[in-house]
N, C-alpha and C positions, 0 to 999 in steps of 0.2 A: 562525745562530741559529735562524732561521724553519724552515730545512730540518730542523734537529734536532727542534724542536717538533713538525713535521708527522710525522717518523718515530715518534716517542714515541706522538703521538695515534693513528697509524695500528696501532701495536701494542697499543693499549689496547682490549681488547674493550668495555669500557664506552663509550667515546668512539665507537667504531665503530657500536655499536648504537644510540647517540643520533642519530648523523648518518642512519644508515639510517632511523630513525624520523621524522626530519624530512623527508627526501626522499621517502620512500614510505609513510608512515604514513596513517592514515585522515584526518586533518584535512587534509594536503596534497592528497591525492587528491580529497576532497570540494570543497576550494576551487578546484582545477583543473576538476572536473566543473561546478561552479556558473558558472565564468567561460565555459566552452564553452556551457552552456545559456542564460546571459545575452546571448551574442554569436550564437547560433544564427539569429535572425531577420535578423541583419546579414550573415553569412557563408553562410547557406544559402538554398535556394530554398523555395517554399511548401510542397512535399511534406516537406522536412526539418523545417519548423516543425510541420506536422500531426504527424509521427511524434514529435518531441520533446514536443508537448503530450500526446500519447497516452501516452508514457512517464511524464511527470509525473503524469497522472492514476492510472495504475497503481501509480506509487511510493506515492500516498496508500493505494489499495486494499490493497498488499502489507503497509505499515506497520500499517495497521488489523487486518488479519487476523492478523499477527504478534503484536500485543498480546493478542489473544484466544487464539490457537492457541500461539504459542511462549512467551510470558510467563505467561499464566494456565493454559496446559495444557489448553483446552477444545477437544477435537476437533470443532469445529463449522465447518460449511460454509455458513452463510446469507450470507456476504459477497456472493455474486452476486445472490442475490435482493434484498438491502438495496441495492445497487447499482443495480438495476433499479427497485426502488420509488422511489429518490430521483430517477432520472432521468425516470420518468413523472412523479412529482409536480412536478417543477420544469417540464417540458414542459405538463402539463395546466393547471397554474396560470397559465402565460402564454397558452396557446392558448384555453382555454375561459372562463377568468375574467378574461383581460386584466390580470393582475398583472405588473409589470415584473420583468425578470430579476434586478435587484438586491435585490428583496424576494422573489421566488419561491425564489431559491436558498437563503436562510437559512430560509424557511419550510419548504421541502422537507428541509433537514437537520435541523431540529428534529423534523419528523415522522417522519423515517427513524430518528433517535436514539430517539425513544419507541417506535417499532415494534421496535427492537433490544431495548429493555427488556422489552417484552411477550414477545418470544421468550424471553428469559432465564427467564422465570417457570417454563413448563413444562420448559425445558432443565435447570433445577437438579436435577430427579430423574433425569436421564439422565447417563451416563459412557461414555467410550470409544466403541466401535463403535455402541452404540445411539443415542448423542448424534449420531455422524456420519450414519447412516441417517436419523434423524429430521430433521436439517437438510437433507440432500439431498432428502428428501421435500418439505420446505417449499420448497426452491427449485424443485422441479418444479411444485408447487401454484401457486406465484407465476406461473410462465411460463404455466400453463394460464389463470389469471385474466386475464394480459396478452392471451393469444390469442382469449379467448372472452367477455370481459366488454365486448362492443362499444359498449354505451351510455357507457361511461366511457373505456375505454382506446383505442377506435377499432379494436379487433380486430387481426387479423393483418396488415393492411396499415400499421399504425402511423400516425404523423401528422408533418407538416413544420411547423415554426415559422420565423417570421422571424429573420434574423440579429440578434444584439446590436449595438446602436448604441454604438460608441466614438468617434463624431465629436467629442465634447466634448474630448477630449484628443488628437485629431488623429491617431488611428491605425486601422488596418482592424480588421475584427471578428476575423480570424485572429491578428493581433499582439496585439490587445487581451486576447483570452481567454488567449492563450499566456503574457503576462506575469502576468495574473491567476493562473493556474495555477501559475506559478514562485513567486510571492510566497506563496500559500498552502502550497504544498509545504514551502517553507523554514520558515514559521510552524509547520506541524504536524510536521515533523521535529524541531524544537527541543521541541515539546510532548511528543512520544514519548520523547525522551532525558530531559526532565523528569520524566515518569511513571517512566520506568525507573529513575532514580536517586533516587526519592522513597520515602517509606513504603509508598505505594500499590504501586510496582513491586516492591519486595521482598516485599510480601504476596503479590502475583501469583506470584512465583516459589516462594514458600513453599506456595500452593495448588498449583501444578504439581507440586512435588517430593513431597508427601506432605499429604493433607488431614488425615490424624489428626495428623500432627506439628504441622501449621500451627494446628489446633484447639487443641492441648495447650499452645500458647505464647500463646494469646489472640486469634489472627487470626480475625475474623468471616468465614467461608468464604462464606456467602450473600451477603454484603454486597459482598465483593471480586469474586465472580463477576459479580454484576449490574452492577458498575461496569465490568468488563472487557467484557461484551457491549454496554453502552452507548457506551463509548469506540469500540469497534470500529465500531459503527452510525455513530457521529458521522463517522468517517473516511469510510465508505461513502457517507454523505449528501453530504459536501462533493464527493467524487469523481463522484457521480451528477450533482449540478448542473453541475460543469464539463464533463462529458460530453455533457449536454444542450446546453450553450452551444457546445461545440466542433462537434458535427455537425449541429445544428439539424434533426435527423431522429430519431425515435424509433420503433424497431421491436422486437417481441418476441424475434425471433432472436438479438438481442445478448446476451440474458440466459439462454441455454440452458445445459445442463449443461457444455458446454465452458468456459463463462465460470468456473464452479466451479473446474473442473481447472486452468485457466490460472492463477487467483489462487493455489491451493494449490501449484502448480508453482513459481511465483515465490518462495514462501516457503521451500520445500523446497530449491530450487536455490541461493538467496541464503544461506540459513541460519536455521533455526528459532531464534527467541530473540535475533535480532540486528536492530536498525535498520538498520545498514549492509548487513547481508545482504538485507534487504527492498529497499532501494534499488538494489542490484546486481542482484538476481533480476528486478525489475521491468524495468528498463532492458534487461538481457540477451534477457528473452523477448519483450518488444516488438520489439527489433530482429530476433529470430529470426522472429517472426511476420510482420512486414512484409517480411522478406527473402524469405520463402517464401510471399508472397501471391499468390493466383492458383493455387496448388498445394495444394488443401485436403487432399488425403490425405497429401502429403508434409509438410505443415505439422503435422498430427496426429502423424505418425510421428517427425518431427524433435523434438516435445515430449516424446513418450514416450521417445525415445532419450536426450534430455539428462537426463531424470529418472533413468532407470536408470543412466546413467554417473555421475550425482552420487551416487546412493545407493551405487553400487559403489566409487567412488574418493573421494569427499568426503562421507561419510554426514553430517557436521554442516554440509554446504553450503559455499559459496564463502568465507563470511565465517570459518568455522571453520579452513579451510585457510590463509587469510590470517593469522589469529591465530598459527597454528603456525609459519609461514615468515617472516613480516615483523613487526618490532616496531612497535608503534603502532597495532595493529588491535584491541587488547583493549578491550571496552566494559564499564567497571566499573558496579556497581549502586549506587555511592556517588558523591558530588560530590567532585572532586579539582582543581577549577579549570578544568576543560575546559568547552567550550561544546557540542562535538560528541562 
């Protein structure tokens, strides 16, 4: 009887699709990935923990950029600069003002989000390539400030901070900052899905598709653009605080033009307008970058080649390809009982 039931189930395309979704769908893959990240400090060595932590930080950056670029349709590349501002703000608060990390990081995040809102005001007048060029110019100007405003940023040499003390919970600095990053990534990925499936997320998509059409149905375009810039800057602020806590060293070269290209590459490779794609793209490119560490030229060629291959064979990114091939990777813009 069981055998007959099994054969009937195997012939039923709906049942087969359901089982494929359960085994290989987004929720299953995310849960497995979460288990791997949670166990990494136990099963891996300190270098694996460092790379995992770096991947988590870039997940935050890619998700934040995708909210602005993929959902709201703003071709802005200020993420690298905001990431640097948050890292410098966290580090300088700790080093020069003696503010504890647990206070410096949220202060720097709020400062970065406020800076992101300031950027939004002039950016509202620009679109497409003009907006892209303006934000790239802003990133270069920010780098120039990091390099030459010696009295505040400590110039081209950067500065070093003391490691964060996690002795109160009995773990080392590397393990403590790793699990802090993991907890914040889980929280902010949930927030991103919440935004995507909310009225705000649908307004972002409406603005992206057509500002004229969005305005005609009552969407306040300026308001939602400002919200998109602010939310994206918030993600960059949290990532910058964690980056300062991970490295304990802040140098301006970390926030050059390659940083802008790297974050953009994560969103394009993973999938524009997809939270899952942001996660996949960030993890994939961090692994590629670390795998080619020490070969700077090959690293840049590898990134360029990956971008070209993605645009040639998966123009919608990996997430789009998974949505086509595997059930369970569709990310709806409305709530349907799913949490991811």
